[in-house]
PARO-561970 format. One record per residue: x, y, z of N, C-alpha, C in turn; residue in one letter; residue number from 0. Coordinates in steps of 0.001 Angstrom, whole numbers, padded with zeros to 6 digits, always signed. Layout:
{node {X Y Z} {X Y Z} {X Y Z} 'A' NUM}
...
END
This chain:
{node {-030532 -029604 +024165} {-032072 -029581 +023969} {-032884 -030565 +023973} 'M' 0}
{node {-034066 -031366 +024852} {-034194 -032285 +024852} {-035228 -032858 +023389} 'G' 1}
{node {-035472 -034078 +022780} {-035633 -034391 +021422} {-037326 -033758 +020981} 'I' 2}
{node {-038111 -033713 +022105} {-039620 -033051 +022204} {-039687 -031790 +022076} 'L' 3}
{node {-038256 -031476 +022775} {-038518 -029691 +022345} {-038091 -029540 +020881} 'K' 4}
{node {-037009 -030011 +020413} {-037066 -029969 +018794} {-037934 -030455 +017967} 'Q' 5}
{node {-038787 -031171 +018162} {-040196 -031218 +016995} {-041000 -030112 +016726} 'L' 6}
{node {-041033 -030184 +015541} {-041632 -029003 +014864} {-040970 -027896 +014932} 'F' 7}
{node {-039913 -027700 +015366} {-039579 -026452 +015389} {-038248 -025637 +014389} 'R' 8}
{node {-038324 -024908 +013741} {-037105 -024801 +012586} {-035702 -024592 +013459} 'W' 9}
{node {-034758 -024832 +012838} {-033081 -024679 +013597} {-032205 -024640 +012325} 'Q' 10}
{node {-031072 -023967 +013369} {-030160 -023865 +011724} {-030081 -025118 +011424} 'K' 11}
{node {-029277 -025332 +009916} {-028552 -026409 +009971} {-026953 -026594 +010102} 'G' 12}
{node {-026335 -027426 +009675} {-025165 -027910 +009991} {-024402 -026866 +009243} 'R' 13}
{node {-022670 -026466 +009047} {-021953 -026192 +008370} {-022049 -024566 +007947} 'Q' 14}
{node {-022930 -024032 +008552} {-023110 -022335 +007837} {-023119 -022577 +006574} 'Q' 15}
{node {-024232 -023456 +006363} {-024472 -023390 +004568} {-025736 -023046 +004186} 'S' 16}
{node {-026397 -022402 +005413} {-027807 -021183 +004753} {-028958 -022288 +004977} 'G' 17}
{node {-029077 -023269 +005578} {-030836 -024467 +005564} {-030841 -023988 +007023} 'Y' 18}
{node {-032132 -024209 +007119} {-032886 -024628 +008349} {-033282 -026456 +008452} 'D' 19}
{node {-033700 -026287 +009557} {-033838 -028243 +009766} {-035052 -028263 +010823} 'K' 20}
{node {-036080 -028719 +010593} {-037062 -029239 +011276} {-037270 -030629 +011853} 'M' 21}
{node {-037555 -031074 +012855} {-037521 -032647 +013245} {-038603 -032992 +013094} 'L' 22}
{node {-039031 -033842 +012484} {-040234 -034786 +012148} {-040603 -035950 +012999} 'L' 23}
{node {-039537 -036164 +013153} {-039828 -037791 +013790} {-038509 -038068 +014270} 'A' 24}
{node {-038345 -039411 +015149} {-037344 -039946 +015489} {-037276 -041067 +016257} 'G' 25}
{node {-036110 -041830 +016653} {-036840 -042849 +017837} {-035266 -043634 +017800} 'A' 26}
{node {-034969 -044144 +018950} {-033722 -044879 +019553} {-034100 -046291 +019449} 'Y' 27}
{node {-035187 -047036 +019553} {-035739 -048205 +019222} {-036890 -048539 +019258} 'W' 28}
{node {-037048 -049477 +018437} {-036305 -050722 +017834} {-034742 -050381 +016618} 'P' 29}
{node {-035497 -049175 +016030} {-034704 -048716 +015010} {-034119 -047401 +015277} 'L' 30}
{node {-032687 -046880 +015517} {-032803 -045578 +015791} {-032462 -044706 +014297} 'K' 31}
{node {-033253 -043683 +014280} {-033923 -043268 +013109} {-034085 -041605 +013293} 'F' 32}
{node {-034055 -040791 +012537} {-034398 -039537 +012591} {-035181 -039407 +011024} 'D' 33}
{node {-036126 -037886 +011084} {-036548 -037743 +010001} {-036675 -036185 +010160} 'C' 34}
{node {-036244 -035485 +009140} {-036008 -034305 +008906} {-036713 -033349 +007911} 'Y' 35}
{node {-037635 -032150 +008085} {-037287 -031568 +006729} {-036534 -030383 +006899} 'L' 36}
{node {-036022 -030355 +005637} {-034895 -029354 +005622} {-035393 -028309 +004317} 'L' 37}
{node {-035077 -026855 +004883} {-035401 -025696 +003837} {-034408 -025017 +003628} 'R' 38}
{node {-034212 -024606 +002407} {-033195 -024116 +001485} {-033571 -023282 +000797} 'F' 39}
{node {-033562 -021724 +001742} {-033703 -020450 +001146} {-033234 -020204 +000034} 'P' 40}
{node {-033513 -019051 -000785} {-033227 -018464 -002063} {-031902 -018110 -001363} 'Q' 41}
{node {-030933 -018520 -002374} {-029329 -018239 -002281} {-028846 -019425 -002098} 'G' 42}
{node {-029204 -020188 -001897} {-028795 -021606 -001655} {-029795 -023075 -001825} 'C' 43}
{node {-028942 -024374 -002528} {-029795 -025259 -003101} {-029002 -026758 -002879} 'D' 44}
{node {-029493 -027867 -003021} {-028743 -029372 -003026} {-028288 -029786 -003955} 'F' 45}
{node {-027020 -030425 -003886} {-026453 -031348 -004760} {-026010 -032368 -004247} 'I' 46}
{node {-026159 -033572 -005233} {-025839 -034646 -004815} {-025093 -035451 -006058} 'C' 47}
{node {-023696 -035912 -006023} {-023158 -036108 -006827} {-023258 -037678 -007085} 'A' 48}
{node {-023483 -038969 -006719} {-024049 -040051 -007066} {-025210 -040554 -006300} 'T' 49}
{node {-026267 -040304 -006524} {-027358 -040970 -005488} {-027652 -042126 -006120} 'P' 50}
{node {-028034 -043052 -005104} {-028850 -044487 -005437} {-029746 -044545 -005987} 'I' 51}
{node {-030873 -043393 -006265} {-031708 -043004 -006519} {-032465 -041580 -007131} 'Y' 52}
{node {-032553 -041265 -008273} {-033081 -039841 -008411} {-034210 -039771 -009600} 'Q' 53}
{node {-034948 -038523 -009475} {-035652 -038070 -010242} {-035888 -036859 -010223} 'N' 54}
{node {-036746 -036001 -010865} {-036897 -034609 -010970} {-037170 -034450 -009148} 'S' 55}
{node {-037848 -034473 -008618} {-038100 -034383 -007105} {-037102 -035031 -005878} 'R' 56}
{node {-036782 -036304 -006519} {-036239 -037227 -005378} {-034477 -037669 -005713} 'I' 57}
{node {-034096 -037476 -004363} {-032532 -038203 -004414} {-032503 -038918 -003297} 'K' 58}
{node {-032065 -040023 -003218} {-032152 -040927 -002659} {-030653 -041360 -002297} 'F' 59}
{node {-030061 -040885 -001172} {-028474 -041459 -001368} {-028213 -041616 +000192} 'F' 60}
{node {-026878 -042268 +000229} {-026001 -042555 +001485} {-025435 -041061 +001430} 'R' 61}
{node {-025286 -040109 +002849} {-024372 -039288 +002855} {-022879 -039709 +003337} 'P' 62}
{node {-022889 -040608 +004129} {-021564 -041192 +004075} {-020737 -041692 +003267} 'D' 63}
{node {-021399 -041803 +001993} {-020743 -042595 +000953} {-020795 -041508 -000419} 'L' 64}
{node {-021583 -040581 -000292} {-022024 -039517 -001619} {-021741 -038464 -001286} 'C' 65}
{node {-020873 -037807 -001914} {-020727 -036010 -001944} {-021787 -035560 -002051} 'E' 66}
{node {-022188 -034421 -001541} {-023010 -033525 -001381} {-022487 -032347 -001047} 'H' 67}
{node {-023458 -031138 -001279} {-023527 -029840 -001545} {-024474 -028737 -001439} 'A' 68}
{node {-024010 -027346 -001343} {-025399 -026677 -001079} {-024726 -025524 -002250} 'V' 69}
{node {-025635 -024876 -002795} {-025092 -024058 -004069} {-026680 -022899 -004175} 'S' 70}
{node {-026388 -022359 -005146} {-027505 -021084 -005364} {-028748 -021510 -005616} 'K' 71}
{node {-029801 -021524 -004805} {-031340 -021065 -005625} {-031470 -019730 -005449} 'V' 72}
{node {-031929 -019845 -007332} {-032504 -018565 -007601} {-033344 -017839 -007339} 'E' 73}
{node {-034694 -018347 -006912} {-035938 -017932 -006430} {-036710 -018879 -005381} 'Q' 74}
{node {-037439 -017992 -004468} {-037895 -019024 -003874} {-037376 -020037 -002964} 'G' 75}
{node {-037890 -020932 -002324} {-037178 -021536 -001453} {-037475 -022940 -001925} 'S' 76}
{node {-036303 -024238 -001545} {-036647 -025605 -001589} {-036485 -026339 -000317} 'R' 77}
{node {-037303 -027670 +000044} {-037543 -028242 +000682} {-037033 -029439 -000103} 'Y' 78}
{node {-036472 -030220 +001256} {-035785 -031733 +000977} {-036693 -032607 +002140} 'L' 79}
{node {-036944 -033927 +002219} {-037031 -034591 +003025} {-035796 -035418 +003607} 'L' 80}
{node {-035688 -035377 +004679} {-034216 -036185 +005222} {-034454 -037214 +006075} 'S' 81}
{node {-034426 -038752 +006002} {-034589 -039531 +006577} {-033016 -040669 +006550} 'V' 82}
{node {-033172 -040473 +008218} {-031454 -041179 +008422} {-031958 -042118 +009380} 'G' 83}
{node {-031068 -043501 +009386} {-031290 -044207 +010533} {-030076 -045037 +010416} 'W' 84}
{node {-029768 -045638 +011734} {-028094 -046153 +012094} {-028261 -047615 +012280} 'V' 85}
{node {-027375 -048366 +011361} {-027366 -050021 +010943} {-025980 -050062 +011629} 'K' 86}
{node {-026168 -051369 +012898} {-025081 -051505 +013667} {-024357 -050589 +014458} 'G' 87}
{node {-022588 -050561 +014322} {-022094 -049249 +014960} {-021648 -047867 +014196} 'N' 88}
{node {-022799 -047861 +013011} {-022515 -046536 +011982} {-023108 -045659 +012952} 'I' 89}
{node {-022409 -044547 +013118} {-022827 -043486 +013813} {-023765 -042568 +013052} 'K' 90}
{node {-025013 -041764 +013218} {-026005 -041309 +012608} {-025569 -039738 +011928} 'P' 91}
{node {-026034 -039617 +010819} {-025659 -038646 +010178} {-026539 -037370 +010588} 'H' 92}
{node {-026104 -036429 +011492} {-026917 -035158 +012045} {-027083 -034125 +011221} 'S' 93}
{node {-028411 -033203 +010575} {-028442 -032601 +009827} {-027852 -031071 +010057} 'N' 94}
END
């Protein structure tokens, strides 16, 4: 699917963990990056072992270095803004 067809459309997330993702922005030049809105419905949630920075609403971490997982959301939905970029020859983390 082309990148323009993915913009602003909910798609299933990776690894059968129950979340949905929506591509909000992305570029290949001058800096390769992507920005997704992730939706964790009731029944799942996001956990990050060792974030670089966190507060009650933000967890800033490197997904290639920090263990992260999904567990149960008791009520409602949770939303996460995911911004990823590529430096050098590192492959991007896809959601």
